[in-house]
N, C-alpha and C positions, 0 to 999 in steps of 0.2 A: 502494499499500500505505499503512494507515495504521501509525503509529509508536505503539511499545510505550508502555504506559505505566508508570512506574519511582514509586512512593512508597513511606514508610514502615510495618512491619508495623503501629507504633501507630498511623498515617493512618488506615490502612485496617479499625482496630481500631476507631475512633472515629467511622469510619464506617457500621460496622455495626451500633452504639448508636444511631446518630442518629434512628430512626426516619425513615417514609415523608417524611413531612413538610421538613423537616429537611436531607434527602442532596441535593437539588439546590445548597444555600445552605452545605455543610460542602465540600463537592466545588469550588465557585467557588474559597468560600476559602484552601482546601488549593493546588488550581490555582494562586493568585495567592502564595502566601508560595516554594512549589519555582519559580517561572517567574522570578520577581523579583530583580532586578540586586542589590541590597541583602542581604545574607547574614542582616541584622542582619534584618531582617520574620522570616524561621520563629524564631530562634535565643529567645525571650522568657521559657523555661522553663530554658535551657544551662546556668546562674548554680549554681540550685541543683541543678541535677541534679549538677554536677560539684564541690560544694560534699556531694551524700549521697554520690560515691563517696571520697570525702578522709573525709569519717565515720567509715566502714565501716572503716577503718585506723588511726583515732585511737583515742588513751586519752580524749578530751574533743571526744566529735561533733557536739557540744551548740557546739561554737566556731565550727563550721564552718557550722553552716545560720546562728551567728547575724550571721556574717559576713557570709553571701551577703545578707541581709538590709537589712543595716547597707549593703550597697554597689549595694542596688537600685534602679535611677535611672529606671526607665519605668515609664509611666501602669499602676500596677493590680500591680504589681512585688512591693512590701513585705506586702501583704495575701494577696498569695496563697504570696508565699516561707514570711512567718507563719503560714501555715496547715496548709503539707507540712510546715514544718517542728514543730509540734503533735501532725501523725499520723504522721510518720516516723520521730522519738526515738525513742517509746514501743515504737515497733514491731520496730526496730534493737534496742532493750535483749534484749526479751522473745526475737528468733532468739541471741541472742547467737551470731552469726557475725565472721566478717573479710572483705574485699576479696578477690579473684584475680581475673586479668586474662579477657579476653573477647577472640573475633574478630569479625569482624564476616560474612556469609555474603548473598549471597538466594534465594532461591524464588521461583518466577513459575509462576503457573495463567493458561492463557489467553493472555491479552494484556497478564495485570497481573503484572506483576513487584515483589515485597517484599524491600526489602533491612533486613535483621535486623541488627542487634547492640543485643545486651543493654545497658541501661542500667548494672546493677548485675551482679559477679560475685561469688558469696558463699558462704564454706565455713563450715558451724556446726567445734565440737567434736568428732565424731566423726567428720571426713571428711566426713560427704556435700554436696556443692553444687547451687549454683541459679544460674540464669540469667533475670535476671528486667528484663521489661520495666515500667518504674514510668510509670504512668497520673498526670499532676499536674490536670488538668483540674478545675473547677469539681463541674462537671457528675458524679455518682455512675457508680462503673462496675457496668457486671451482668453477671449471673453469663455470659450469654447471649454479650456481648461479649467478656470473658474466656476462654471454651471459643476462640473464636475468631483471639486473640490464643497461645493457649497452647496449639492446636493446629500453629500458625503454628513456634513456637519447636520442638516435638516435631519437626517435619521440617528443622530445619535445627542439632537442640545438636547431635550430633557434630562439626560446625565451631567454631559457636559459643564451646562448655565441653563437651567431650568427657564423659557420664556425666554431666552436673547435668539438676536434677530440672527444669523450664521454672514460672516462675511470674511472676503478671501481679499486683501491691505499687498500691493505688488508697491515692495517698499520702497526701492529706489526711485518707481517712479509718482511714487504717492498716492496712489490711484487702489480704491478701491469699490469690492465688485460686490452687491445682494443681488440674491438671486428675481430675477423680474416676473413679476404675473403674468406675466403672458408664455413664457417659459414652458414646454410640455414635457412634463413632471413624467409622465408613463415610458414616452420617448429615451428620454435623457434617464431614466431606468434602467432600460434595455439595453440605451449604450455602457450605460457603464459595466452591465453583467456581462458584455460583448468584449473591452477592454481589458477586465479584468484576469479575465480565461486566454485570453493575450498574454500577459502579462506573464499569468504562472506559464506559459509555455516560454517567452525566453527566460523568465528563473530559470526555470531546467534545463533547457537548452543550454546555459552557460554555465552548467555546474562544471 
């Protein structure tokens, strides 16, 4: 019996947006990170994500991001963190929200289990809340991929942040996505099921 594949919702979302030619490469790369004995291999963006969470509760959020840039010590981190700060800080200021705790959840489709933990939980002054996945990569987030991530958040939001609106933030560009009321959720679920089959197939092929 073949093992179930378990990755994060964001990893799966990045697979969806990678295009047919890049999918084998991205799954091979992700598989290597997940199976690496050294946890630092898959933690490139963790310091800046932590800084973003602190910034959401700070009266001077720019200081938290500046510290993340100054403490960046891996190849490519300083530039990446600067670009994320340049996109994230104006977005956060415009949203006018503060951080709230989130929980973890899992959602399964076929042989693929997705670990879902929003990178940010945010509450606006009117009391509305958002469960936010943060895309930090250099490649811009597409609407199609955002819809996939948003649907996964919808399936799990009552476990991660009950009552919240799912949101995905393309941090470098300071652009956030929520699910359009015009989205055909039934067709989106079919797409996710098909993409999950493809992900698992590529994962097993790269073993």
